[in-house]
C-alpha positions as CSV (number, residue, x, y, z in Angstrom):
1,X,55.3,38.9,-40.1
2,X,58.5,40.6,-41.3
3,X,59.0,44.3,-41.1
4,X,62.2,44.6,-43.2
5,X,61.9,41.6,-45.4
6,X,62.0,43.3,-48.8
7,X,65.3,45.0,-48.0
8,X,66.8,41.7,-46.9
9,X,65.7,40.0,-50.1
10,X,67.3,42.8,-52.2
11,X,70.7,41.7,-50.7
12,X,70.5,38.3,-52.3
13,X,73.3,37.6,-54.9
14,X,73.4,35.6,-58.0
15,X,76.4,33.5,-57.2
16,X,77.7,32.1,-53.9
17,X,81.5,32.3,-54.2
18,X,83.7,30.7,-51.6
19,X,81.5,27.6,-51.0
20,X,82.5,24.1,-51.4
21,X,79.5,23.2,-53.5
22,X,78.2,20.0,-55.0
23,X,79.3,18.8,-58.4
24,X,77.4,20.3,-61.3
25,X,75.9,17.0,-62.3
26,X,72.7,15.7,-60.7
27,X,72.8,14.4,-57.1
28,X,71.3,11.1,-56.0
29,X,67.5,11.6,-55.5
30,X,66.5,12.4,-52.0
31,X,64.3,9.7,-50.2
32,X,60.6,10.1,-50.9
33,X,58.4,10.9,-47.9
34,X,55.9,8.2,-48.6
35,X,54.5,7.6,-45.1
36,X,54.6,8.8,-41.5
37,X,55.6,7.2,-38.2
38,X,54.4,8.2,-34.8
39,X,56.9,8.5,-32.0
40,X,56.1,7.6,-28.4
41,X,55.7,11.2,-27.4
42,X,53.0,11.7,-30.1
43,X,54.9,13.4,-32.9
44,X,54.1,12.4,-36.5
45,X,57.2,12.4,-38.7
46,X,57.9,11.7,-42.3
47,X,59.2,8.3,-43.3
48,X,60.5,6.7,-46.5
49,X,59.8,3.3,-48.1
50,X,62.5,1.7,-45.8
51,X,60.8,3.1,-42.7
52,X,63.5,5.6,-42.0
53,X,62.5,8.8,-40.2
54,X,63.2,11.7,-42.6
55,X,64.1,15.2,-41.4
56,X,63.5,17.9,-44.0
57,X,65.4,21.1,-43.4
58,X,66.3,24.0,-45.6
59,X,65.5,27.6,-46.7
60,X,62.9,29.7,-48.4
61,X,63.7,30.8,-51.9
62,X,62.6,32.8,-55.0
63,X,59.9,35.1,-53.7
64,X,61.1,37.8,-56.2
65,X,62.9,35.8,-58.8
66,X,66.4,36.2,-57.3
67,X,67.2,32.5,-57.0
68,X,69.9,31.1,-59.3
69,X,71.1,27.6,-60.0
70,X,74.1,28.4,-57.9
71,X,71.8,29.1,-55.0
72,X,70.0,25.8,-55.2
73,X,73.3,24.0,-55.7
74,X,74.8,25.6,-52.6
75,X,71.7,24.8,-50.5
76,X,72.2,21.1,-51.3
77,X,76.0,21.4,-50.7
78,X,75.3,22.8,-47.2
79,X,73.5,19.5,-46.5
80,X,70.0,20.7,-46.6
81,X,67.2,18.7,-48.1
82,X,64.3,21.1,-48.6
83,X,63.4,24.4,-50.2
84,X,60.1,26.3,-49.9
85,X,59.4,28.0,-53.2
86,X,57.2,31.1,-52.7
87,X,54.9,31.7,-55.7
88,X,52.1,34.2,-56.0
89,X,48.7,34.2,-57.8
90,X,49.2,37.7,-59.1
91,X,52.4,36.9,-60.9
92,X,51.4,33.6,-62.4
93,X,47.8,34.6,-63.5
94,X,47.8,38.4,-64.2
95,X,44.7,38.1,-66.2
96,X,41.7,35.7,-65.6
97,X,42.3,32.3,-67.1
98,X,45.8,33.0,-68.5
99,X,49.0,31.8,-66.9
100,X,51.9,34.0,-67.6
101,X,54.3,31.9,-69.7
102,X,57.5,33.7,-68.6
103,X,56.5,33.3,-64.9
104,X,55.5,29.7,-65.4
105,X,58.8,28.9,-67.1
106,X,60.7,30.6,-64.3
107,X,58.9,28.3,-61.8
108,X,59.6,25.3,-63.8
109,X,63.2,26.2,-64.0
110,X,63.5,26.5,-60.2
111,X,61.8,23.2,-59.7
112,X,64.2,21.6,-62.3
113,X,67.1,22.9,-60.3
114,X,65.7,21.2,-57.2
115,X,65.3,18.0,-59.2
116,X,68.9,18.2,-60.4
117,X,70.4,18.7,-56.9
118,X,68.4,16.1,-55.0
119,X,66.3,18.6,-53.0
120,X,62.6,18.4,-52.0
121,X,60.5,21.4,-52.7
122,X,57.3,22.7,-51.0
123,X,55.5,25.2,-53.2
124,X,54.1,28.1,-51.1
125,X,51.0,30.0,-52.3
126,X,52.3,33.3,-51.0
127,X,50.6,36.5,-49.9
128,X,51.3,39.5,-47.7
129,X,48.5,42.0,-47.0
130,X,46.3,40.3,-49.5
131,X,47.8,41.5,-52.8
132,X,49.5,44.1,-55.0
133,X,46.7,46.7,-54.6
134,X,47.9,47.3,-51.1
135,X,51.6,47.8,-51.7
136,X,53.0,44.3,-51.9
137,X,54.3,44.4,-55.5
138,X,53.0,41.4,-57.3
139,X,52.7,39.5,-54.0
140,X,49.4,37.8,-53.4
141,X,45.9,37.9,-55.0
142,X,45.8,39.5,-58.5
143,X,44.2,42.9,-59.0
144,X,41.4,41.4,-61.1
145,X,40.4,39.2,-58.1
146,X,40.6,42.1,-55.6
147,X,37.2,43.5,-54.5
148,X,37.2,46.0,-51.6
149,X,33.9,47.9,-52.2
150,X,35.8,51.1,-52.6
151,X,36.7,51.2,-48.9
152,X,39.8,53.1,-47.8
153,X,43.3,51.8,-47.4
154,X,45.9,54.0,-45.6
155,X,49.3,52.3,-45.4
156,X,51.6,52.7,-42.3
157,X,55.2,52.8,-43.5
158,X,56.3,51.8,-40.1
159,X,54.1,48.7,-39.7
160,X,53.2,46.9,-42.9
161,X,51.3,44.3,-41.0
162,X,48.8,47.0,-39.8
163,X,47.5,47.0,-43.4
164,X,45.6,43.8,-42.7
165,X,43.2,45.8,-40.5
166,X,42.5,48.5,-43.1
167,X,38.8,48.4,-44.3
168,X,39.8,47.8,-47.9
169,X,41.9,44.7,-47.0
170,X,39.3,43.4,-44.6
171,X,36.7,43.6,-47.5
172,X,39.0,42.0,-50.0
173,X,39.5,38.9,-47.8
174,X,35.7,38.7,-47.2
175,X,35.1,38.6,-51.0
176,X,37.8,36.1,-51.6
177,X,36.3,33.7,-49.0
178,X,32.7,34.4,-49.8
179,X,32.2,35.2,-53.5
180,X,31.4,32.0,-55.5
181,X,33.1,33.2,-58.7
182,X,36.4,34.0,-56.9
183,X,36.3,30.7,-55.1
184,X,36.1,29.0,-58.5
185,X,38.8,31.1,-59.9
186,X,41.2,30.4,-57.0
187,X,40.4,26.7,-57.1
188,X,41.0,26.6,-60.9
189,X,44.4,28.3,-60.4
190,X,45.5,25.8,-57.9
191,X,44.5,22.9,-60.1
192,X,46.4,24.3,-63.1
193,X,49.6,24.9,-61.0
194,X,49.4,21.3,-59.6
195,X,48.9,19.9,-63.1
196,X,51.9,21.9,-64.4
197,X,54.3,20.8,-61.5
198,X,53.2,17.3,-60.8
199,X,56.0,15.7,-62.9
200,X,58.8,17.1,-60.8
201,X,60.5,14.5,-58.6
202,X,61.5,17.2,-56.1
203,X,57.9,18.2,-55.5
204,X,56.9,17.2,-52.0
205,X,53.7,19.3,-51.9
206,X,52.0,22.6,-51.3
207,X,51.6,25.2,-48.5
208,X,48.0,26.2,-49.4
209,X,48.0,29.8,-48.2
210,X,50.7,31.8,-46.6
211,X,49.9,33.6,-43.3
212,X,46.1,33.5,-43.7
213,X,44.2,36.4,-42.3
214,X,40.6,37.8,-42.7
215,X,37.9,39.8,-41.2
216,X,38.2,41.1,-37.6
217,X,34.9,42.0,-36.0
218,X,35.8,44.7,-33.5
219,X,38.9,46.5,-32.3
220,X,42.0,44.5,-33.5
221,X,44.1,46.1,-30.7
222,X,42.1,44.1,-28.2
223,X,43.7,40.7,-27.9
224,X,40.4,39.0,-27.0
225,X,38.8,40.4,-30.2
226,X,41.7,39.4,-32.3
227,X,41.7,35.8,-30.9
228,X,38.0,35.3,-31.3
229,X,38.1,36.6,-34.8
230,X,41.0,34.3,-35.7
231,X,39.2,31.3,-34.2
232,X,36.0,32.2,-36.2
233,X,38.0,32.5,-39.4
234,X,39.9,29.1,-38.8
235,X,36.7,27.3,-38.0
236,X,34.6,28.8,-40.8
237,X,35.9,30.7,-43.9
238,X,39.5,29.6,-43.9
239,X,38.6,25.9,-43.2
240,X,36.2,25.9,-46.1
241,X,38.9,27.5,-48.3
242,X,41.4,24.8,-47.4
243,X,39.0,21.9,-48.0
244,X,38.1,23.4,-51.3
245,X,41.7,23.8,-52.3
246,X,42.6,20.2,-51.2
247,X,39.9,18.9,-53.4
248,X,41.1,21.1,-56.3
249,X,44.7,19.8,-56.2
250,X,43.6,16.2,-55.7
251,X,41.8,16.3,-59.1
252,X,45.2,16.2,-60.7
253,X,47.8,15.2,-58.0
254,X,47.2,12.5,-55.5
255,X,50.9,12.1,-54.5
256,X,51.7,15.5,-53.0
257,X,51.5,16.5,-49.3
258,X,49.2,19.4,-48.7
259,X,49.9,21.7,-45.8
260,X,47.5,24.0,-44.0
261,X,48.7,27.1,-42.1
262,X,47.1,28.6,-39.0
263,X,46.8,32.4,-38.5
264,X,49.9,34.2,-37.2
265,X,48.5,34.2,-33.7
266,X,50.3,31.0,-32.9
267,X,53.3,33.3,-32.4
268,X,51.4,34.8,-29.6
269,X,50.9,31.5,-27.9
270,X,47.3,31.2,-29.2
271,X,46.4,27.6,-30.3
272,X,44.8,27.1,-33.7
273,X,41.1,26.5,-34.0
274,X,41.4,24.8,-37.3
275,X,39.3,21.6,-37.7
276,X,40.5,18.4,-39.2
277,X,40.4,18.0,-42.9
278,X,39.5,15.2,-45.4
279,X,42.0,14.1,-48.0
280,X,40.2,12.5,-50.9
281,X,43.2,10.7,-52.3
282,X,43.2,6.9,-52.2
283,X,45.1,5.4,-49.3
284,X,46.5,7.2,-46.3
285,X,46.0,11.0,-46.2
286,X,48.9,13.2,-47.0
287,X,48.1,16.3,-45.1
288,X,50.4,18.4,-42.9
289,X,50.5,21.4,-40.6
290,X,52.8,24.4,-41.5
291,X,52.9,27.2,-38.9
292,X,55.4,30.0,-38.8
293,X,57.7,30.6,-35.8
294,X,58.2,34.4,-35.4
295,X,58.5,36.5,-32.3
296,X,56.4,39.7,-32.6
297,X,58.8,41.7,-30.5
298,X,61.8,40.6,-32.5
299,X,59.9,41.3,-35.8
300,X,59.2,44.8,-34.4
301,X,63.0,45.4,-34.2
302,X,63.8,44.4,-30.7
303,X,66.6,42.1,-29.6
304,X,65.1,38.9,-28.2
305,X,64.6,38.8,-24.4
306,X,65.0,35.1,-23.3
307,X,62.9,35.7,-20.2
308,X,59.8,36.5,-22.2
309,X,58.7,32.9,-22.5
310,X,58.1,33.1,-26.2
311,X,59.6,29.8,-27.3
312,X,57.8,27.9,-24.4
313,X,54.4,29.5,-25.2
314,X,54.8,28.9,-28.9
315,X,55.8,25.2,-28.5
316,X,52.7,24.7,-26.2
317,X,50.5,26.4,-28.7
318,X,51.6,24.7,-31.9
319,X,51.8,21.0,-30.8
320,X,48.2,20.0,-29.7
321,X,46.6,20.3,-33.1
322,X,49.1,18.2,-35.2
323,X,49.0,15.6,-32.4
324,X,45.3,15.4,-32.3
325,X,45.1,15.0,-36.1
326,X,48.2,13.0,-36.7
327,X,49.9,15.6,-38.9
328,X,53.6,16.1,-39.6
329,X,54.7,19.7,-38.7
330,X,56.7,21.6,-41.3
331,X,57.7,25.1,-39.9
332,X,57.5,27.1,-43.1
333,X,59.2,30.2,-41.9
334,X,61.3,31.2,-39.0
335,X,64.4,33.2,-38.1
336,X,65.1,36.7,-36.7
337,X,65.9,39.7,-38.9
338,X,69.4,40.0,-37.4
339,X,70.9,36.9,-35.7
340,X,74.0,38.7,-34.8
341,X,72.4,40.5,-31.8
342,X,73.0,38.5,-28.6
343,X,69.3,37.9,-27.7
344,X,68.5,36.8,-31.3
345,X,71.5,34.5,-31.3
346,X,70.1,32.8,-28.3
347,X,66.7,32.7,-30.0
348,X,68.1,30.8,-33.0
349,X,69.6,28.3,-30.5
350,X,66.3,27.8,-28.8
351,X,64.2,27.6,-31.8
352,X,66.3,24.9,-33.4
353,X,66.3,23.0,-30.2
354,X,62.5,23.4,-29.9
355,X,61.8,22.3,-33.5
356,X,63.9,19.1,-33.1
357,X,61.3,18.2,-30.4
358,X,58.1,18.9,-32.4
359,X,58.7,19.4,-36.2
360,X,59.2,17.0,-39.0
361,X,61.0,19.7,-40.9
362,X,61.5,23.4,-41.4
363,X,62.6,26.1,-43.8
364,X,64.3,29.2,-42.5
365,X,63.6,32.7,-44.0
366,X,65.7,33.4,-46.1
367,X,68.4,32.1,-48.5
368,X,70.5,35.2,-49.4
369,X,73.8,36.7,-48.6
370,X,74.5,39.9,-46.6
371,X,75.7,41.2,-43.3
372,X,72.5,41.5,-41.3
373,X,68.8,41.2,-42.3
374,X,67.1,37.9,-42.7
375,X,69.9,36.4,-44.8
376,X,71.1,33.0,-43.7
377,X,74.6,33.7,-45.2
378,X,76.9,36.5,-44.3
379,X,78.5,38.6,-47.0
380,X,81.4,36.2,-47.2
381,X,79.1,33.4,-48.2
382,X,79.5,31.5,-44.9
383,X,76.6,30.8,-42.4
384,X,75.5,34.2,-40.9
385,X,76.9,34.8,-37.5
386,X,74.3,33.7,-35.0
387,X,72.6,31.4,-37.5
388,X,75.2,28.6,-37.0
389,X,72.7,26.1,-35.2
390,X,70.7,26.2,-38.4
391,X,73.7,24.8,-40.3
392,X,74.5,22.1,-37.8
393,X,74.8,18.4,-38.7
394,X,71.5,16.5,-38.6
395,X,70.1,13.0,-39.4
396,X,68.5,13.4,-42.8
397,X,67.3,9.7,-42.8
398,X,67.3,7.8,-39.4
399,X,66.9,4.1,-39.2
400,X,65.4,4.3,-35.8
401,X,63.0,6.3,-33.6
402,X,64.4,9.7,-32.6
403,X,64.6,10.6,-28.9
404,X,66.8,13.7,-28.6
405,X,69.2,15.8,-30.6
406,X,71.2,18.8,-29.7
407,X,73.9,21.1,-31.1
408,X,76.2,22.7,-28.6
409,X,79.9,23.7,-28.4
410,X,80.3,22.8,-32.1
411,X,79.1,19.2,-31.8
412,X,75.9,17.5,-32.7
413,X,74.5,14.8,-30.3
414,X,71.8,12.3,-31.4
415,X,70.0,9.7,-29.3
416,X,67.6,7.3,-30.8
417,X,65.9,3.9,-30.2
418,X,66.9,1.1,-32.4
419,X,64.2,-0.6,-34.5
420,X,64.3,-3.9,-36.5
421,X,66.0,-2.1,-39.4
422,X,68.8,-0.2,-37.5
423,X,71.3,-3.0,-37.9
424,X,70.8,-3.4,-41.7
425,X,69.7,0.0,-42.9
426,X,71.9,3.0,-43.4
427,X,71.3,6.2,-41.3
428,X,72.3,9.3,-43.1
429,X,73.8,12.3,-41.4
430,X,74.4,15.6,-43.1
431,X,78.0,16.5,-42.1
432,X,81.5,16.9,-43.7
433,X,83.0,13.5,-44.6
434,X,85.9,14.4,-42.4
435,X,83.8,14.8,-39.3
436,X,84.5,12.8,-36.2
437,X,81.8,10.4,-35.1
438,X,81.9,8.9,-31.5
439,X,79.4,6.8,-29.5
440,X,77.8,3.5,-30.3
441,X,80.1,1.4,-32.7
442,X,79.0,1.7,-36.2
443,X,79.9,0.7,-39.7
444,X,80.6,4.0,-41.7
445,X,80.6,5.2,-45.3
446,X,80.5,8.6,-46.9
447,X,78.5,9.7,-49.9
448,X,77.8,13.2,-51.4
449,X,78.2,15.3,-48.2
450,X,76.6,12.6,-46.0
451,X,78.0,10.3,-43.4
452,X,76.3,6.9,-43.6
453,X,76.2,4.7,-40.4
454,X,74.9,1.2,-39.8
455,X,74.8,-0.5,-36.4
456,X,75.4,-4.2,-36.9
457,X,75.2,-5.0,-33.2
458,X,71.9,-3.1,-32.5
459,X,68.8,-4.9,-31.3
460,X,65.3,-3.5,-31.3
461,X,64.8,-1.2,-28.3
462,X,68.5,-0.5,-27.8
463,X,69.5,3.1,-27.1
464,X,71.9,4.5,-29.8
465,X,74.0,7.6,-29.0
466,X,76.2,9.5,-31.4
467,X,78.3,12.7,-31.2
468,X,79.3,14.2,-34.6
469,X,82.1,16.8,-34.5
470,X,82.6,18.6,-37.9
471,X,86.0,19.7,-39.0
472,X,84.7,23.0,-40.3
473,X,81.2,24.1,-41.1
474,X,79.1,22.2,-43.7
475,X,79.5,23.7,-47.1
476,X,82.2,26.2,-46.1
477,X,85.5,26.6,-47.8
C-alpha cells in the first residue's frame, strides 16, 4: 500500500553519477539458489550447490520503464544480489493472445542487464487496484479482461487503496477468480511469459500476484469483516488461482522458484490463511512466500511511532506460515515513503534487523534517486538518509549456519555456527575491499566488491564471530 508511490517513481533518473560502479563487462555469475537449508530456529533459507546459505537483497525496479543499464550496474556495485522486476499483464498483452513486441523486448533487455551484472531477478506480476480501468495507468489486468457488471467506481484522490472496496473493483476481482475463460487467459499469459524468460541465467523465479485482494462481504471498515473476507479469499479463490498459475508456469519452466503472496493484512498483524501448495516439478519443490512489510500508519503519511508494536506484530504474523510449510521468505516490498523522518529512520533499522531473523531475502521499494519519497538514493546518488541499514555489509554466501547479524554504529556483526564446509569453502561478504574485518581468524581475499573469508581452523559446531567496519559506504564515491 503506497500513497505517493507514483510521484516517487517519477523522480528516478537515467544515470547514477558519483557512484563507484562495477566495470562495464559482465560480472561473475551469482550463486544459484538450488536448494534450501533449515536453521535450528525453523527458518528455511536458500542454499547453493556448495551448501552455502545465500542471502538475496536488493531493490524493486522498472514498474514504469524507467530503469536503465546504469541503474542495474549500480545496484550490483552497491553489493546487492537481487532485483524484483515489476511487470503488468495490461502492458504485455494489450489485446487477447498478442504479446506487445516493444514491451516484451524491454523486459528481455532488463533481464539481460541482470544477467550481465551478476544479479538475480524475481519477476513480479504486478497490480494495484486491479487494473488501468480504475486509474492505475497500464498497471494490472488489461481492459479486455476487466468485467465489472457496470457497477460504479468513484476514486478517492486522498486514498488510492480505498478503490479496492468500490463495487466495480470488487466485481472485477470476482470475475477474474471465477470466470473460466479469464482463468484460462491468465494462465496462458503466465505460461507464455515463463517460456520467453526461461533462458535468462539471472531468473530466480516469479512473484505470482502482487498484493492480492478480492471480494469483501460486508463493511470493509469493520476489522473483523476484513479479516474474515481475507481468510476466505486466501483459502478459496486466491489459493485456487495460485495453484493454477503454478501449474501453468511448470509446463514450461521447472527450474524457477514460485512465490505466493498473502493479502496486505499481514501488515496489520493478521496471519495468512493460505493453504500449502503442490509443486508439480520433479524433485524438491521450489515454492516460497513473499509478503510485504508496510506500516499502514506510515503509508498514510505519519512518522513511525516505535511504541505502536508494528514490527513485533508483523514478525509474529508473518513467520508461522512459512515455517509450517518449509518455505523461504522473500519480502518483496518494504520501506517508508520518507526515511529521513526520525521515526521512519528507526523503522528502517528495526525492519532490517527483523528481516535478518526471518527472511531469506528482500527487495526494498524503490531504486530511484531523489530527496525524499520512496527512493533508496538521495539526489546526490548516495544511500538516502535514514536508509543506510539497507546498504550495510551482509553475507551474500555463508559457509555455515547463521545465528545473528546486526548493523550498528557503522559496523556489521555476524555470528554463525561452523559446518563441515566452513574451513574449506569461501564465505562472501558484500563490503568494500578496504573494510576492516575482526573476530575469528580467517584467510582473506577480495573479488568484485566482495570480501572472501575462509576459516581453516574451524570445526563443525564452532561459533564464528566477525565484525566488518567499512571504510565508506558500499558503492559510494
